[in-house]
Residue, then its C-alpha position, 0 to 999 in steps of 0.5 A: m500500500e502506498w502513502t496517499g495522505a488519506r484522512y478518515a473523512d476521505k473514506p479510504t479503501v483497500e482491495v486485494p485480489i487472489w486467483i484460486a484454482a477452484p470453481p466460483e461456487r466452491v469459493w462462494g461457499l467459503v466466503t459466505d460462511i461467516e462462522l468460518m472467518p475467525s479461523l482465517s483471521a488474526e483479528l476477528q475472534s468470533v461471529e454469530w448470526l442474529d435474529g435467528a438468521t443462519q445464512p446471508a441475505p439482504g438485511v440480515r445481521f451478525v455480530g463479530r467480536s475482534s481483538h487487536e493489540a493496540l485497539g483492545e477488544w470490541a464487538t460490532t453488529s454488521h448488516v448484509v447490504e449486498y447479496e448477489p449469489p454467487r458473485v457479491f457478498a457485502w456488509a456494513v458495520e454498525d449503522p448501514e446508513q453511516p457505517s464505520a466500515i463496509w466489507r465486500f467479497t466479489v467472486d468471478a470466474k476467470d481462467g478456469g478458476t476464480l478471481l476473488r477480491q476482498w474490498m473494504q472502506l473505512g468510514p464514514g461513520r465513527s469507529g474505534l479508530s476515530l478515538a485514536i484520531d480524536r486523541m492525536p488529530e495531528k497524526e490522523q493521516k499516519i493513523v489511517f495509513v497504518r490501519m489501512r496497511e494492516f487491513e491490506t495485510n490481514i485481507g491477504v492472509t484471509l484470502t490465502a487461507i480461503k485459496k488453500l481451503a478451496e483448492k484443497s477441497g477440490k483435490a479431495s473430491v477428485 
């Protein structure tokens, strides 16, 4: 990730792609299994559906619990804002009208496999990062840059884990 000088209000984004030697349907099954995600992430500790939901659908909610060495532990409620099987799965964190973040997986068939992209946008709603910026407003651009770089790294780790699972399950069924 290159330095952009972005501020929180700029709604900075990051997107990481990965090509997977598995069909899109298999990849889709993994990215929409939110209860699998904590096992693929260093930060996300647990996820559970709310309101009796058991799978994604527009408007469905889930709670995620996370932990970060510098930020502590927290829980957020997310709302599914895009669900277009087997291609797009996105959720807004906290208030869907003014989210603290938006996360999206996009699944596309490509070159006999799948191009999986994970994208995220920080803001515009306040988040735990806002508290750090409030304490050190003169360091806002650096705080945002460091966090976005962390997101980029963590997304890469998650996508690599999804790739291994998708490709492994493909070999097991052959």
